[in-house]
N, C-alpha and C positions, 0 to 999 in steps of 0.2 A: 244765845245758841242757835236761833236762825238765821243771826246776820253771818257768825261762823262759818255755818256750815254752806251758806250762799256763799261768803269769800273762799273757801277752800274748793266748790265748785268751780269757781270762777280761776282760781289759779292751775286748775289740772286741767281745765279747756285749754288755757292760755299755752301750757306745757306742751302736751297733745298737741295743739295747732302748729305748734313749732317744728314739731317730727313731721317735716313732710312725707304724706303716701306718696310711695312707689306703685306705679300704676302697671295694667297689664297691657298698655298702650308702650309705657316706657322700656318695660321688660321686653316685648317685642323687637322695638326699634333696638335695644342693644345687640339682641341676635342676629338681627338683621345689617348691623354694624358687624360682627363677627363674620358672617359670610359675602358681605359687599368685600372685604377684606381677601377672604377666602379665594372668592371668584376673581379678584384681581390681580390674586397676588402679591397683596400690600399687608407686610407682616404688622407694620408698624401702625396698621389701620385694627388689624387682628390684637394686638397686645395691650391697645388699649381699651379695651374690654375682659381683659383676662387679667388675672390677679397670676403675680410671680411662681406662684406655689402651685398653678393649677392642675390636677388631677386627672387623666385622660383613661380610659378605658371601652373594650369592646366586648359585648357578649356577641356568640357567633356559636355553630355547631360545626365540627371539623368534616374532614370527607370520609370519616370512620364512622358519624355518626355520635361524636362523643361533644357534651356542652363545655365549651370554653370560655375563659374568662380570662383577658390580653389585658395589661397595662401598658401603657408609653407614659414620655413625658409631653410636655407642651412644649420643650424645644425640638424635639427631633418630627412634632407638625411643622412646625415653624422652619425649619431647615427643609423639609420637602416641599411645602408651598414656595421658599424664598429659591429653590433650585430646580424646580420642574421646567421644563423644556418650554420656549414659548410657542410651539407647535401644539402642544397640551393644554385643552379646555375643560377645565374641570369645574361641573355642574350639579350642586345638589340642590336639589328641587324639591322647596317642603310642600307637605302638603295640609299646614295648618299650624295653628299654635294653640294650645290649653296650659291656661297660668294658672299658678297658686302662690298669693303672698301670703305671707304673716311675718310682721315687724320686719326683723334685717335678715331675711331667708325668703328667695323666692325659687321656682322651678319650674321651667318651660319644658315642656313634651311637644317636638315637632316631629312627624313623618316624613321620610325622604325617599326621594328616589336619586341615585347617584351614576352620572353618566362620563365618561372622558369622550370629546370629539365627537358627542352626540352616537356612543354606543352605551345602552344600557350597561351599566358593572353590576348592581347590587342595590339593594332598598332597606330600609329598616325604620329603627326611628332612633331621635335624640333625645338624650334627656337632659338638660343643663341645672345646675343647682348655682345659682347666684346668691351673692350677700351685700349689703352694704361696709364698705372700708372707709378708712378715710378719707380715700381721694372719689370715693361713690361706687356706685357698685359693678360689681365685675361677676365675671364667672370662675366660679372654682372649682366646680368638678365637671367635666361631659364625660357620660357614658354612653355609648351607642350601640344598636342592635345591627347584626349586617347579614341578609341572606340573600338569595336568588329564588328561589321559589315562592310561589304564594305573592311573587310582586306585579304590579297593575302594569308595569311599563315593562316587564319580559316579554321580548318576543319571541 
């Protein structure tokens, strides 16, 4: 019986080691790739870390004080990136990363400030949901908050 339990333990350990762990550093690198493409206007680079069905949402308060949630498509984001003028510099400055991982699911939280041509526009936080797919880890959901008040970068 001892031999059986030891063999079972070895088998489970071997299987577990074969499923490589996704690290916080790798999750951050995936988000960095997304934003490198965003800043460069390289939609191919962005798509390399996005699932083809990525969901996008924004939580905000409208001018009347109503709390809103808007939904968009990754295609609309990519189109906006690809068609922005060369004279426009979009700069999303991240304020760090909080990463949580469980098996094939990861969540990355990144506070940010957004500037166009060095002019402050808004701040908030991005919440990325990542999952392991057959072709690697991908962003499957991105929800961000947007506000102008209580932002450090606001002048």
